[in-house]
C-alpha positions in Angstrom: 10.4 -25.6 9.0 12.8 -24.4 6.2 10.7 -26.2 3.8 7.4 -24.6 5.1 9.1 -21.4 5.1 10.4 -21.5 1.8 7.0 -22.9 0.4 4.8 -20.4 2.0 6.7 -17.2 2.9 5.3 -15.6 -0.1 1.9 -16.1 0.6 2.1 -15.1 4.1 3.8 -12.0 3.4 1.2 -11.1 1.0 -1.6 -11.8 3.3 0.0 -10.1 6.3 1.0 -6.8 4.2 -2.7 -6.6 2.6 -4.1 -7.0 6.4 -2.2 -4.6 8.1 -0.9 -2.0 5.3 2.6 -2.2 6.5 5.8 -4.1 5.1 7.4 -3.8 8.4 4.6 -5.0 10.3 4.2 -8.0 7.7 7.6 -9.2 8.3 7.5 -8.8 12.0 4.3 -11.1 11.9 6.1 -13.7 9.9 8.9 -13.7 12.4 6.8 -14.1 15.3 4.7 -17.1 13.6 7.8 -19.0 12.8 9.2 -18.3 16.3 5.9 -19.7 18.0 5.6 -22.6 15.3 9.2 -23.6 15.6 8.3 -25.9 18.9 5.4 -27.5 17.2 6.0 -31.0 16.0 5.4 -31.2 12.3 3.2 -34.4 12.4 0.7 -32.2 14.6 0.2 -30.1 11.7 -2.1 -31.8 9.2 -2.2 -28.9 6.7 0.5 -26.5 6.9 -0.6 -23.9 4.7 -4.2 -23.3 6.3 -2.6 -23.6 9.9 0.1 -20.9 9.1 -2.5 -18.6 7.5 -4.7 -19.0 10.6 -1.9 -17.8 12.7 -0.9 -15.0 10.5 -4.5 -14.1 10.2 -5.0 -13.9 14.0 -1.7 -12.3 14.6 -2.8 -9.3 12.0 -6.3 -8.9 13.8 -4.6 -8.2 16.9 -2.2 -5.6 15.4 -5.4 -3.9 13.7 -7.4 -3.5 16.9 -4.1 -1.8 18.4 -3.3 0.2 15.3 -7.1 1.6 15.0 -6.6 2.9 18.6 -3.2 4.8 17.4 -5.0 5.9 14.2 -7.6 7.9 16.3 -5.1 10.1 17.5 -2.7 10.1 14.1 -2.1 13.6 13.1 -3.7 14.0 9.4 -4.4 11.5 7.0 -3.1 7.8 7.5 -2.1 6.0 4.5 -0.5 2.5 4.0 3.4 2.0 3.7 4.3 1.9 0.2 6.1 -1.3 -1.3 9.4 -0.9 -3.2 11.2 -3.7 -4.5 14.6 -3.8 -3.4 15.8 -5.1 -6.5 17.6 -8.2 -4.7 16.3 -11.2 -6.5 16.2 -13.2 -3.4 14.3 -10.8 -1.3 10.7 -11.0 -0.2 10.1 -7.8 -2.0 11.3 -9.3 -5.5 9.1 -12.4 -4.5 5.9 -10.7 -4.2 5.8 -7.0 -5.9 3.9 -8.5 -9.0 1.3 -9.9 -7.0 -0.3 -7.3 -4.6 -3.3 -5.3 -4.4 -3.0 -1.9 -6.2 -1.9 0.9 -3.5 -5.6 2.5 -4.3 -7.1 -1.1 -3.0 -5.0 -1.0 0.1 -6.2 2.7 0.9 -9.9 1.2 0.6 -9.3 -1.7 2.8 -8.8 1.0 5.7 -12.7 1.4 5.5 -13.1 -2.2 6.7 -13.5 -4.0 10.1 -10.5 -6.5 10.8 -13.1 -9.4 10.0 -14.2 -7.8 6.7 -10.7 -7.1 5.8 -9.5 -10.6 6.3 -12.3 -12.0 4.3 -11.8 -9.9 1.4 -8.1 -10.3 1.5 -8.4 -13.9 1.9 -11.2 -14.5 -0.8 -10.4 -11.9 -3.4 -6.9 -11.1 -3.3 -5.4 -14.6 -2.3 -8.3 -16.7 -4.0 -9.4 -18.9 -1.0 -12.9 -20.7 -1.3 -15.2 -19.5 1.1 -15.3 -22.8 3.3 -11.6 -22.2 3.7 -11.9 -18.5 4.6 -14.5 -19.6 7.4 -12.3 -22.1 8.7 -9.3 -19.9 8.8 -11.3 -17.1 10.6 -13.5 -19.3 12.7 -17.0 -18.4 10.9 -19.5 -19.9 9.2 -19.4 -20.0 5.1 -22.3 -17.8 4.7 -21.3 -15.4 7.5 -18.0 -15.0 5.3 -20.3 -14.2 2.4 -22.0 -11.5 4.1 -18.7 -10.2 5.4 -17.4 -10.0 1.9 -20.6 -8.1 0.5 -20.5 -5.7 3.5 -16.9 -5.1 2.7 -17.4 -4.5 -1.1 -20.3 -2.1 -0.2 -17.9 0.0 2.2 -15.4 -0.1 -0.6 -17.7 1.2 -3.1 -17.5 -1.9 -5.6 -20.2 -3.7 -7.5 -20.8 -7.2 -6.5 -19.4 -8.2 -10.0 -16.8 -5.5 -10.3 -13.1 -6.9 -10.6 -11.2 -5.7 -7.7 -8.1 -4.4 -9.6 -8.5 -0.7 -10.0 -6.9 1.1 -13.0 -3.5 2.5 -12.0 -1.1 5.1 -14.2 0.6 3.4 -17.0 4.5 4.1 -17.1 4.0 6.3 -20.2 1.4 8.4 -18.2 3.6 8.8 -15.2 6.7 9.7 -17.3 4.4 12.5 -19.2 3.2 13.7 -15.6 6.8 14.0 -14.5 7.9 15.7 -17.5 5.0 18.3 -16.9 6.1 18.7 -13.2 10.1 19.2 -14.0 8.9 22.1 -16.7 6.7 23.6 -14.4 3.9 23.5 -16.9 0.8 24.2 -14.7 -1.8 23.9 -17.9 -0.3 20.2 -18.7 -0.3 19.1 -15.3 -4.2 20.5 -15.0 -4.9 18.8 -18.2 -3.9 15.3 -16.7 -5.9 15.7 -13.6 -9.7 15.1 -13.5 -11.8 18.1 -12.6 -12.8 16.4 -8.8 -9.2 14.9 -8.3 -8.1 14.6 -4.6 -4.6 14.5 -3.1 -4.2 12.7 0.1 -0.8 13.0 1.8 0.5 11.4 5.0 3.1 13.5 7.0 2.4 11.4 10.2 3.0 15.0 12.0 6.7 14.6 11.5 7.0 16.5 8.1 4.8 19.1 6.5 1.9 17.8 4.8 -1.8 18.8 4.3 -3.8 17.9 7.2 -7.0 17.3 5.1 -7.5 16.0 1.7 -6.8 18.3 -1.0 -9.6 18.7 -4.0 -10.0 20.3 -7.4 -7.3 20.1 -10.1 -6.5 23.5 -9.7 -5.5 23.4 -6.0 -3.7 20.1 -6.4 -1.6 21.3 -9.3 -0.5 24.5 -7.4 0.1 22.4 -4.4 2.3 20.0 -6.6 4.5 22.7 -8.2 4.5 24.6 -5.2 6.0 22.0 -2.9 8.4 21.0 -5.8 9.6 24.8 -5.9 9.9 24.9 -2.3 12.0 21.8 -2.1 14.4 23.2 -5.0 15.0 26.1 -3.1 15.1 24.7 0.5 17.2 21.3 -0.2 18.6 22.1 -3.6 19.2 19.3 -6.4 15.4 18.3 -6.1 14.5 15.4 -8.3 11.8 13.2 -9.4 11.9 9.6 -10.6 9.8 6.8 -11.6 9.7 3.5 -9.5 7.7 0.5 -9.0 5.5 0.8 -6.0 3.0 -2.0 -5.2 3.9 -3.2 -8.6 2.9 0.0 -10.6 4.6 2.9 -11.8 4.6 5.8 -8.8 6.6 8.9 -8.6 9.6 9.6 -5.8 10.7 13.0 -5.0 13.9 13.7 -3.2 17.2 15.6 -3.0 21.0 15.1 -2.1 19.4 14.2 1.4 17.2 11.5 0.2 13.6 10.4 -0.7 11.1 12.6 1.1 7.8 11.8 -0.9 6.2 9.0 -2.6 3.3 9.4 -4.9 0.9 6.8 -6.1 -1.6 7.9 -8.9 -4.8 6.4 -9.5 -6.1 7.0 -12.8 -9.6 6.8 -14.3 -10.5 7.4 -18.2 -6.7 8.7 -18.7 -7.0 11.4 -15.8 -5.4 11.1 -12.4 -8.5 10.6 -10.1 -6.5 10.1 -6.8 -3.0 10.9 -5.5 -1.8 9.3 -2.5 1.5 10.8 -1.3 3.4 9.5 1.7 5.9 11.8 3.4 6.0 10.2 6.7 9.7 9.3 7.0 8.7 6.1 9.2 6.9 4.6 6.1 9.7 5.4 3.5 12.5 3.3 5.3 12.6 1.3 2.1 13.4 4.1 0.1 16.2 5.5 2.3 19.0 3.7 0.1 17.4 4.4 -3.1 20.6 5.1 -5.3 19.2 8.3 -7.8 19.3 10.9 -5.6 22.6 13.2 -4.7 23.7 12.7 -8.5 23.8 15.6 -10.8 
């Protein structure tokens, strides 16, 4: 069992996280799966990789069904949990952080049914062959091809288009952070696409825009307004760059800790989408971030 865990935990965590959009749920899934398989005699498992992946996929599909019901009454926009590396070389975060789908892709996955999402992640993100995908989700190879085609259409991805979306480089994010710190409205606007969209997730627990905010004028004003408000209310407001889902992102906080994480999707050198997670339940991994509270 320890050998299987050491060999497949990276793959299984990637699978569970990308199926659920939650690192916390992914960890719970892995724990449940390995507890259930503990009493299974190893000689009865001919192909442990496929066996474990099937167990994880089925458990995640159960979670997705219950999650979809909860999101029907979720306050405002729902966004996936950002994934921050802990810096611990032995942690699951450090193992998988460079191999995840981009955050923008995780958001698009929310448009899919559980079966479509499973096929997309298994085939496009993890590289399983169609016949393997079919065996894992108990569907024919032909059906899996149709599910993948339908998933790509829902996500707005052409049949031959690469799945990796363009994300902001560290230099771009640093320049954007500099403009925010200076309060330079014109520079901020120059880095945003005219039709930029900002989506924020407060979960009804903290202040966040209930609906997406559109146009660069409104997005720029909102960002500066929130930053100034945080400076006045909390004091010692700060912005830093961290790696989230393998790409540079911004975290906003104060001496009280991190209160927002912003992932930026860039096209043609301009920010096209900003996803801002403010729900404290989704920022558990950022609570111990060491930067804030230091002058």
